[in-house]
N, C-alpha and C positions, 0 to 999 in steps of 0.2 A: 504494500500500500504506500502510495506517495504522500509524504507529509506536506503540510502547508509550507514549511521552510524549504523543502526540496522544490516544490512548485514555484515558490517565489524566486528561489535562486535560478531555476531554469528560465523563468520569464526575464529576470534581470540580465542573465547571460545573453539571451537572445537580443534584448534591447541594446546591450553594449556592442555586440557584434555588428548589428545593423547600423548603429550610430558610427562605429569605427569606420566602416566602409564609406559611409556618406561623408564623414569629416575628412578622411584621407583623400577622397576623390577631389575635394576642394582645396586642401592645403598640402597634400603630399604626406607621406608617412612621417618624415622628419619634421615637417612644418606644423604638424598637429600635436597638441599636448594631450596627455591623458585627462586633464581637467576638461578640455573641450569635448572630448568623447563622452566623459561621464555626464557632463551637463546636457549634451544632446540626447543621451539615453535616460535622463532623469534619475541618475544613480549616483551613489557615493563614489568619489574618485578612488578610494582605497580598495574598492571591490575589483578593479582591474588587476591590481597586483595580487589580491587574495585568490581570485578565480583563475587568472591566466598567467600569473608570474610577471606581469608588466605588459607594456605595449607590444613588444616583439612576440611574446607568448600569445597574446591576443591574435596577432596576425597569423601565427603558425596554426593556432586552433582553427581559425576561419579557413585557412588553406587545407588543413587535414579534412575538415568537414566537406569542403567543396569536392575534394578528390573522392571521398567515400560516397558522396551523393552521386557522382558520375559513374563510379564503378558499380554501385548497387542499383542504379536506376533501371527500370524496365525498358526494353527496346519497344518503342511505340509504333513500329512498322511490322508488317507481316514478313515472315521468313521468305528469303528470295531463293531462286533456283540456280543461281550461278555465283561464283565468288566475286565477280565484278559487280553484279547488282547488289549483293549483300554488303560489300565494302562501300559502295556508293551511298546506300541508305544509312549505313552506320556513320560514315563521314558527315553526311548532312545532319544527322541527329546530334553528333558531338559538336559540330560547328555551331548549331543553334544554341546548345548548352553553353559553349564557351563565349559566344557573343552575349548571352544573358548575364554572364559573369565577367564581362570585359572590364568593368571598373576595378574589380578585385584583381584580375590578371594584370592590369596596368600597374597597380600598386605593388604587387609581388615582383614583377619584372624590374620595376624601378629600384626596389629595395635590393634585389639580388645583384644587380649590376654595380652597386656602390658599396656593398657591405659583404665582405668575404665570409665572415663568421655566420651571418644570417644565411648566405647562400648555401654554406655547408649544411646548416640545419634544415633548410627548406628542401634541399636536394634529396635528403633522406625521405621526404614525403613525396617528392615528384618522380619517384621511380615509375616505370611503366608497369605497374601492377596490373595483372590480368583482369579484364572485365569478364566475369563468369558468363554473363548472358551472351556476349558476342562469341566467346569461346565455344559455347554450346552450339551456336549457329555454324561455326567453323567445323566442329566435329560432325554435325549433321551433313554438311556439304562434303566433307572427306568421306564419310560412310556411304554417301550416294555416288561417289566416284567423281565429284566435281572439283576436287583438289588433287593435284598430281601426287602420286605415291611418294612417300619419303619426305614430304614437306613438313617441317617442324611448325606446328600451329602457333606455339608461343612466339616464334620469330615473325610469323605473318602478323600476329597481333601487335607486336612492338613496332613493326613498320607502319601499320595502319594508325596506331596511336601517335607516332611521330608525325605522320602526314597530317593527322587531324589537328594537333596542337600547332604545327607549323602554319597550316592554312589559316587558323583563327588568328594567330599572332601576326603573320605578315599580311595576308589578304584583308582580314577584317579589322584588326585593331590598329596596325601601323599604317597601312596604305588606305584603309577605309574604302576598299573597292566595292562597286555595286554588287548586289546579290547575284545577278546573272553572270558576271565575270567570275565570281568566286565559285559558283556552281560549275562552270566550265572547267575550272582548275580541279575541283573535286572529281568531276567525271574523268578527266585525264589521269588523275592519280589512281582512281578505281580501275581504270582500264589497264594501267601498268601492273597493278597487283594481280588482276585477272590474267593478264598475259604471262606473267612470271610464274604464278602458282596454280592457276586454274586449269581445269581439264573438262572438255565437253564430252 
C-alpha cells in the first residue's frame, strides 16, 4: 500500500523533473539554479538534493527514465513482413519519440559536450540496451526466413538504434529538416538495413 508520504514524494519528484526540463530549456543546464527549478515546481529547494543528489543527479534521473520509457514502450504499429519495412516503422516510431523529447536531448547533449565527468556518467545510461519489443519482431522475421542466416540480431538492433538517434539528432534537432526530408532519410536507412541483412 502506498502511503501519503510516498504519494507526495512521487508527485513532488514529478513536478521537479518537469520544472527542471522547462527551466533548463530557457536558461541552459549551467545557467539555471536549483532554486529556480524548485520555485517552478512549487517545492522546497532542499528536496532536489535529498531526492536526486543535486542538479546533475536530477538530470541523470530524467535521462534514465527517458531511456527506460523508450525501451519498454509498446510498438504502436503492426508487425511488418520484411526487415526493411519493420526497420522503417521502428525508425519512424523512435524518431517521433525523440522529437517529443528534443528539449531534454538538447540539454543532455549540451551538458555532455562540456563536462567530461557528466559525460562518463551519462554514457553508462546511453548504452544501446536492447528494446525487447523490437527484438521480438526481429526474431519473428528471422524465424520466417526474412533475415539472412547467421545474422546477429543484437548487432542489427545496435545499428538501427544508432541510425534512429543519429537521425533525430542531426535531421530533426540540429538541422530542423522538414518531416518529408527526414522520412526520406529514414527510408534510405531502412533500405540499407534490409539490403544488408534481409532475405526474401
